[in-house]
C-alpha positions as CSV (number, residue, x, y, z in Angstrom):
1,M,40.5,14.5,8.5
2,N,42.3,12.9,11.4
3,S,44.0,9.8,9.7
4,A,46.3,8.7,12.6
5,A,45.0,6.1,14.6
6,P,46.0,6.7,18.5
7,P,46.4,4.4,20.8
8,S,43.1,3.0,22.7
9,P,42.3,4.8,25.8
10,P,43.4,3.1,28.8
11,S,40.4,4.5,30.7
12,L,38.0,2.4,29.0
13,P,36.6,-1.0,29.2
14,A,38.5,-3.3,26.8
15,P,35.4,-3.5,23.8
16,A,35.3,0.1,23.9
17,A,38.7,0.8,24.0
18,A,39.2,-1.7,21.0
19,F,36.6,0.4,19.1
20,A,37.4,4.2,20.2
21,G,37.5,6.4,16.8
22,W,35.8,3.7,14.8
23,V,32.8,4.6,13.4
24,P,29.6,1.9,12.2
25,F,29.2,2.9,8.1
26,H,27.2,0.1,6.9
27,I,25.0,-3.0,7.5
28,A,26.3,-5.8,4.9
29,R,23.1,-7.4,3.4
30,T,24.9,-10.7,1.7
31,T,26.2,-12.3,5.2
32,P,23.2,-14.7,7.2
33,D,23.7,-13.4,10.1
34,L,23.9,-9.4,10.7
35,S,27.2,-8.2,10.2
36,I,28.2,-4.4,10.7
37,L,31.2,-2.4,9.2
38,W,33.1,-0.1,10.7
39,T,36.0,2.3,9.8
40,W,38.5,4.7,11.4
41,L,37.2,8.1,11.4
42,G,39.3,9.4,14.9
43,S,38.1,12.4,16.1
44,E,36.1,13.6,13.1
45,R,32.8,14.6,13.8
46,F,29.6,14.6,11.4
47,R,29.2,17.9,10.2
48,D,28.5,17.8,6.9
49,P,24.3,17.8,6.0
50,F,24.5,14.4,5.4
51,F,26.3,11.1,7.2
52,D,27.4,9.7,3.8
53,Q,29.0,13.2,2.8
54,T,31.2,13.2,5.6
55,L,32.0,8.9,4.8
56,S,32.5,9.9,1.1
57,S,35.3,12.6,2.1
58,A,37.0,10.1,4.6
59,F,37.1,7.5,1.6
60,R,38.8,9.6,-0.3
61,Q,41.8,8.6,1.6
62,P,43.4,5.4,0.9
63,L,43.7,5.0,4.8
64,H,40.4,4.9,5.8
65,L,39.3,2.4,2.9
66,L,41.9,-0.2,4.7
67,L,40.9,0.2,8.6
68,Q,37.5,-1.1,8.0
69,R,36.6,-4.2,10.2
70,S,32.9,-5.7,11.1
71,T,31.3,-7.0,14.2
72,T,28.2,-9.2,14.8
73,L,25.0,-7.8,16.7
74,E,26.6,-8.9,19.9
75,Q,29.5,-7.4,19.5
76,L,28.1,-4.2,18.7
77,V,26.0,-3.9,21.5
78,E,28.6,-4.9,24.1
79,I,31.0,-2.0,22.4
80,A,27.8,0.4,22.9
81,E,27.5,-0.8,26.7
82,H,31.0,0.1,27.3
83,S,30.9,3.4,25.4
84,P,30.6,7.2,27.4
85,A,27.7,8.9,25.1
86,I,25.5,11.5,25.6
87,A,21.5,10.4,25.5
88,P,19.6,12.1,22.2
89,T,18.3,15.1,22.9
90,G,15.7,14.9,20.0
91,F,14.6,13.4,17.2
92,I,13.8,15.3,13.9
93,Y,11.3,13.1,11.3
94,H,10.1,14.7,7.9
95,V,8.2,13.7,5.1
96,S,11.0,14.4,2.5
97,R,12.4,17.5,1.1
98,C,10.8,19.7,3.8
99,G,13.3,21.8,5.5
100,S,14.7,19.2,7.7
101,T,18.1,19.5,6.7
102,L,18.3,23.3,7.0
103,V,17.1,22.7,11.0
104,A,19.5,19.8,11.1
105,Q,22.4,22.6,10.1
106,Q,21.2,25.1,12.5
107,L,21.8,23.0,15.2
108,A,25.1,21.8,14.2
109,R,26.0,25.5,14.5
110,L,26.3,24.7,18.2
111,D,29.9,23.5,19.4
112,R,28.2,21.9,22.2
113,A,25.9,19.3,19.9
114,I,26.4,16.0,18.0
115,V,24.0,16.2,15.0
116,L,23.7,12.8,13.4
117,S,22.2,13.6,10.0
118,E,20.5,10.2,7.9
119,A,22.7,7.6,9.1
120,R,21.8,4.6,6.9
121,P,22.9,2.2,9.4
122,L,19.8,3.3,11.5
123,T,17.6,3.0,9.0
124,A,19.3,-0.5,7.7
125,A,18.9,-1.7,11.4
126,L,15.5,-1.1,12.0
127,E,14.4,-2.9,8.3
128,D,16.7,-5.5,8.6
129,P,14.9,-8.8,7.8
130,R,17.4,-11.1,9.5
131,L,16.2,-9.4,12.8
132,C,13.3,-9.8,15.0
133,D,11.6,-7.0,16.4
134,A,13.6,-7.1,19.7
135,D,16.9,-7.2,18.0
136,R,16.2,-4.6,15.5
137,V,15.6,-2.4,18.7
138,R,18.8,-3.7,20.1
139,A,20.9,-2.6,17.0
140,F,19.1,0.8,16.7
141,R,19.8,1.8,20.9
142,A,23.4,0.5,20.3
143,L,24.1,2.5,16.9
144,I,22.3,5.5,18.6
145,R,24.9,5.4,21.3
146,L,27.8,4.9,19.8
147,Y,27.1,7.6,17.3
148,G,26.4,9.7,20.3
149,R,30.4,9.3,21.7
150,R,31.9,12.5,22.9
151,S,34.6,13.9,21.0
152,G,34.8,17.2,23.5
153,A,32.6,18.9,25.3
154,E,29.2,18.1,23.8
155,S,26.4,18.1,25.7
156,A,23.0,17.8,23.1
157,Y,22.6,15.0,20.6
158,I,20.1,15.5,17.8
159,I,19.5,12.7,15.3
160,K,17.6,13.4,12.0
161,L,16.2,10.5,10.5
162,D,15.9,9.3,7.1
163,A,12.0,10.1,5.9
164,R,11.1,6.3,5.8
165,S,12.0,6.0,9.4
166,L,8.7,7.7,10.4
167,L,7.2,4.3,9.6
168,D,9.1,3.2,12.5
169,W,8.2,6.1,14.5
170,S,6.4,4.3,17.6
171,I,9.1,1.9,17.7
172,I,11.8,4.5,17.9
173,T,9.6,6.3,20.7
174,A,9.1,2.8,22.6
175,A,13.1,2.5,22.5
176,F,13.4,6.2,23.7
177,P,10.3,7.2,25.3
178,E,11.6,10.6,26.7
179,V,13.0,11.9,24.0
180,P,11.2,14.7,22.3
181,R,10.2,14.6,18.4
182,L,10.5,17.5,15.7
183,I,7.8,16.5,12.8
184,L,8.3,18.4,9.6
185,H,6.0,18.6,6.6
186,R,5.4,20.9,3.4
187,A,2.9,21.4,1.0
188,P,2.2,18.1,-0.8
189,V,2.4,19.6,-4.5
190,E,6.3,21.1,-3.6
191,V,7.4,17.7,-2.0
192,L,6.0,15.9,-5.1
193,V,7.7,17.9,-7.7
194,S,11.0,17.9,-5.6
195,N,11.1,14.1,-5.2
196,L,9.5,13.1,-9.0
197,G,12.4,15.4,-10.3
198,S,15.1,13.7,-8.5
199,Q,13.4,10.6,-7.0
200,Q,14.9,8.9,-4.0
201,S,15.6,5.3,-4.2
202,A,12.9,4.6,-1.5
203,L,10.2,5.6,-3.4
204,M,10.6,3.2,-6.1
205,P,8.9,-0.2,-6.0
206,G,11.0,-2.8,-4.2
207,Q,12.6,-0.8,-1.9
208,I,10.6,-0.5,1.1
209,D,9.0,-4.2,2.5
210,P,5.2,-3.4,0.9
211,A,3.8,-4.9,4.4
212,R,5.3,-1.8,5.8
213,L,3.3,0.1,3.5
214,G,0.2,-1.7,3.6
215,V,-2.1,-1.8,0.3
216,P,-3.2,1.0,-1.6
217,H,-6.7,2.0,-1.6
218,R,-6.9,1.5,-5.7
219,R,-4.3,0.0,-8.2
220,L,-0.8,1.9,-8.8
221,D,-0.4,3.2,-12.4
222,G,3.2,4.0,-13.0
223,P,6.2,5.1,-10.9
224,D,5.1,8.8,-10.0
225,D,1.7,6.8,-8.8
226,F,4.0,4.8,-6.5
227,A,6.0,7.6,-5.0
228,A,3.0,9.6,-4.2
229,F,1.4,6.3,-2.2
230,V,4.8,5.7,-0.5
231,L,4.6,10.0,0.3
232,S,1.4,9.2,1.4
233,R,2.6,6.7,4.3
234,Y,4.9,9.1,5.4
235,Y,2.7,11.9,5.8
236,A,0.1,9.5,7.7
237,A,2.7,8.3,9.9
238,A,3.5,12.0,10.7
239,V,0.0,12.4,11.7
240,E,0.0,9.8,14.3
241,A,3.6,10.9,15.4
242,A,2.8,14.4,15.8
243,R,-0.5,13.4,17.8
244,A,1.6,11.8,20.3
245,P,2.7,13.7,23.3
246,G,6.6,15.2,23.4
247,S,5.7,16.4,19.6
248,L,6.2,19.9,17.4
249,T,4.7,20.1,14.5
250,L,5.9,22.7,11.7
251,D,5.2,23.3,8.2
252,Y,8.1,24.1,5.9
253,R,6.5,27.8,5.4
254,A,6.8,28.6,9.4
255,L,10.2,27.7,9.1
256,S,11.5,31.1,8.0
257,R,9.7,32.9,10.4
258,T,9.4,30.5,13.6
259,P,12.0,31.8,16.2
260,T,15.2,29.4,16.6
261,G,14.5,29.4,19.9
262,L,11.3,27.3,19.4
263,I,13.0,24.3,18.0
264,A,15.9,24.7,20.5
265,E,13.2,25.1,23.5
266,H,11.5,21.9,22.3
267,F,14.9,19.9,22.4
268,G,15.6,21.4,25.8
269,L,18.6,23.4,24.8
270,Q,19.3,26.6,26.5
271,L,20.8,29.2,23.7
272,C,22.8,32.7,24.1
273,S,22.8,35.5,21.7
274,A,25.7,34.2,19.8
275,D,24.3,30.6,19.7
276,L,21.1,32.4,17.8
277,S,23.2,34.5,15.8
278,A,25.4,31.3,14.1
279,M,21.7,29.2,13.9
280,Q,20.5,32.1,11.6
281,A,23.6,32.5,10.1
282,A,23.2,28.9,8.8
283,A,19.5,29.9,7.4
284,G,21.0,31.9,4.9
285,I,23.2,29.0,3.3
286,Y,22.1,26.0,1.0
287,S,21.8,23.3,3.6
288,K,22.3,20.3,1.5
289,D,25.6,22.2,0.3
290,A,28.7,20.6,2.1
291,S,31.1,23.6,1.1
292,K,28.8,25.7,3.1
293,R,29.2,28.6,0.8
294,A,26.0,28.3,-1.7
295,P,23.4,30.8,-0.9
296,F,19.7,30.0,0.0
297,A,17.1,30.6,-2.5
298,P,13.6,30.0,-1.8
299,D,12.2,28.0,-4.3
300,S,8.1,27.1,-3.3
301,A,7.4,29.7,-6.1
302,A,9.5,27.7,-8.4
303,K,8.0,24.2,-7.2
304,Q,4.4,25.3,-7.3
305,A,4.7,27.0,-11.1
306,E,6.6,23.6,-12.4
307,A,3.6,21.4,-11.3
308,G,1.6,20.3,-13.8
309,A,-1.9,19.0,-13.4
310,A,-1.0,15.6,-12.8
311,T,0.9,16.1,-10.1
312,R,-1.4,18.1,-8.4
313,Q,-4.1,15.4,-8.9
314,L,-1.3,13.2,-7.2
315,A,-1.1,15.4,-4.3
316,A,-4.7,16.3,-4.2
317,E,-5.6,12.3,-3.8
318,W,-2.7,11.0,-1.9
319,L,-1.3,13.9,0.6
320,E,-3.7,16.7,0.9
321,P,-5.8,14.5,3.6
322,H,-3.1,14.0,5.7
323,Y,-1.5,17.5,5.2
324,R,-4.3,19.3,6.4
325,Q,-4.4,17.0,9.5
326,L,-0.7,18.3,10.2
327,A,-1.7,21.5,9.6
328,E,-4.2,21.4,12.2
329,L,-1.5,20.2,14.9
330,G,1.0,22.6,14.4
331,P,1.8,25.8,16.9
332,G,-1.2,28.2,17.2
333,A,-3.8,25.7,15.3
334,G,-7.0,25.6,16.1
């Protein structure tokens, strides 16, 4: 981790120069107006499977806990506007626990690529109740630009979004209309088993504004029922996004047999044989392991075996109809 803060690059305009090497890491909810917290990362890149893992590593060093500052939305936008950055090459959307981290880690093997994985401030900006729709987009665009600042010769920039960002896919598309989308999904039973076994906070009541989820077709009965309902909103949004021009839709089962080049081509990336070898090697590593040493082990059969009657009923009621539609939108369908 690069801890020594170098002097500001003199070639950058003052707002950008003052924040060179600084990264927005949190949007505070305790202030009346939007307040974005930044920490010093220097030239450190987000190569870990998740944004939070890189930050956790940084915060183990006292210097990074001390080197923090905050800005307003207007300051954030001004800094972003004066910061040279790469335009996004592609967005990765997913319904949760369906191979998105694997794909992101494969793309992260490309030295010329910036790969950002589930940066919480992006989600927080889009959902912040203090902001109007226009300011949510301004904050999102500014954060995307800031995370896309070059540290070397990078020429590609892939953003893997949080699963709940599927609810905002149309807003994101309006902000970045030319950026292609990858939509990933998986057999509902397997997604449910994975999520109910270690449930994300977003699948619990009170975490997502009910207005964003809509009204369920019946009264929800317990946490598993609620989680299935939230996941159904992800699946439904995935169907809408998959139908839009510029989308490539893939099932988890297809990732093991889909040529890596298909995804790269969709994002406009030119791959050489060394790139393909590096990306294929990443497929043999458990993608969520920050050490990048744990081997990958297929788990679909185990998840199917673990699913009881209640889980299968939830999957059939809430997710299967959307899943069938997604299957019809994948490559070679129909």
